[in-house]
C-alpha positions, 0 to 999 in steps of 0.5 A: 500500500502506498504511504500517507505522503503520496496521498497528501502530495496528490491532495495538494495537486488536485486541491481536494481533501485527502480523504477524497483522494484516498477513496479514489485510491481505494476505488481503484483497488476494489475495481481490480478485485472485482475485475479479477474475481472469477464469478464477477468479472464477466457478469458485472458491467461498470458504468456511471461517473466513476467509470468515466473517470477510472476507465476513460479520462482522468481529468474528471470529477472524483467520485465516491461510489461504484455502479454496476449492471449485473448480468446474473440476477442471482448475484443480487443476494446478500449472502452471495455478496458477502462471500464474494467481497470477502474473497475480493478483499483477500485478493486486494490485500494480497496485491496492495495491502489495502484492507477491506473489513468484512465486519463493515460489509452491508448489502441492502436488498430492496425493490426499486420503483419498477418492482425489480430487485436492486442492492445498495452496498457499503464496503469499509476499508482502511487506507493510508491516511489514518491507522485508526478511527472510523472506517471510510466506506465505499458505496455500491449500487447494483441492479439487474434492471437496465437495458444494456444495448451495446456489447460491454468492453474491457478497459484498463482502470486508470490508477495514478498511484505508485503501486499500480500493477503492471497488468491485470487492472481492467474491468468490464464496462459500458462502451463510451456511446452507452455511457453518454446515452445512459447519462442523458437518460438519467438527466431526463429522469431524475435531473441530478447535478452529477448527471448535468455535469457529466453530460456537458463534460462528455459533450465538451470532449470533442476528441472523444465525442461519439457518433451522434446517431449511435447515441440517439439510437441507444438513448431511444432504446433506454427510454423505451425500456424505462417507459419515459419519453425521449428527452428534449430541452423543453421537457427538462425546462418544464420540470420546474421543481426538479430544475430548482432542486438541481440548481440548489444542490449543485454545490452540495453534491459536486463541490467536494469532488472538484478542485473548483466548482463551475457555475451552474448557469454555464452548464445548464445553458450549454444543454441547448447545444447538446440537444441541437447536436443530438437532433442533428440540427447543428454541428459543433465547430472543429477548432484548430490547435493552439499555434506553436510558440515562436522561439521554442522547438517543441517535441511534437511526439509528446502529449501530457500523461492521461493519468493524473499525477503529482508533478512536483512543481511549485504550483499544482499543475493538475488544477490547471489541467482541470480548469482547461477541461472544464473551460474555466479561467485561471488567475496565473501568477508569473514573473511577479504579476498576475493575469487571467488566462484561458488554458489550452495546451501543455507541451514539451520542448525538445530540451524537456521544458514544459510549456503552458499555452494560453490566451491572455483574457485582457488582450486576447493574445496567445502566450506560452508560459514555462511551467517551472516559472509559474508562481501561482494558479487560482481557478476562477468561476469564470467560464470561457468559450474555447477558440482553440482545441483544449488539449491539456489532457490527451484523448482519442477516439473511443472505438466501440462497435455499435453491435446490439446484443443478441438475446440468444448469445452471450457477449462474454468469453468463457470464464477462467477458474480462479483468479488470473495472474496475467491477462492478455490485452488483446481485444481491449479498446483503450490506451497504450502508453509509450515510454522511452528509456532515458539512457538508450532511447528505446521505446516500450509500449505499456498498458499502464502509465508506468515509467519503470523499466526492466534491464533490456537491450538497446536499439543497437542490441547492446545490454542497457541497465536503464530502469526509468524512462519518460512518457512520450505518447498515448496510442489508442486501439 
């Protein structure tokens, strides 16, 4: 298990409470255990906001619970769940040292409003922060009452901590198209702050935005299954009590999960663009990349790591990446003065210097700032409309085949008895990370964002003892 200091460093980097970061750490290892368990790994489909953060992009809101659709209704049973989570806990402790405490396990079986069985669970854990005191708990929402339209896929779990395993950390989850459609359905049905935040955040990620017709089709099937009308902006606006509660609870439900809370009005007003896109009446503009700074030779092969990390800079860099992803301005301290900027891109020069590309709000001029010379950074509740592509965190197309599941055939392969110790990444749609040896320059492709290297041969065939490399790019496929 990682030490308390690592949690505190990441807490500073994200400008979040340490217990929020610790829970994210525990969520990662719990997903590892579920994804490895022989009775769960092919039957439990990960979904929701935590799935977005842990399996699709890291610069996202932190979450506190795990949502799964279960393909086997017999799993919605308290004795079964207590047994398998004891086994999950043993596996997690064996690999990480994180303790899941069986005496804290609670699984409440109930009937949802549709009269179907569902489970709300609690799993207590002992993390790196405090050796004693009351155990924090992870909430699990388990249901069998969902229309799963597309074939689930396995994706690596982003675990930006020093004890991330080289392999094995993956979980079955909804394809990106289905998560987008599910979030639209949830927003229409219950209008909660996290659903609004997620829908707008997904729409803003232009590099990952899925096919409009695919989202429309999946959303239609989900709404038909739930017995609700296809959502429109007008249908949401007419629910005045829900909209009032949505605005009132915006800060209460989201502030602790984010380094800075975006204005509610900005997210609500942007819904019109989402529905216009979904209806096919407007096409979002394709923005160009921010220009290369004159005077610097930039390494065009380098992109920022997709996994959030502690950069070790004077100013938390992840807070700036968060601001850009959420279209929030930053009050930047640099060269003894402050200026309000729109952050767009993080790049690296061929000599290894990190540059932050931004637009200075005062005069709309493009500027680049050496990251190691940034003196302060305050995320403001002032939104901006991008004039360039925001690329502070790398992304890529999510290739999820639009394949409707057959009711007569299973989309899953045969399970393997017992916990596997290694899994092939063949067939997994997701990122691969290219790491270059700092000594010989040879490149290695990895399935996790890990820069440690084993002894190897250089490109010339000679032995190299380089044990550390540099992240250079992300590949998708």
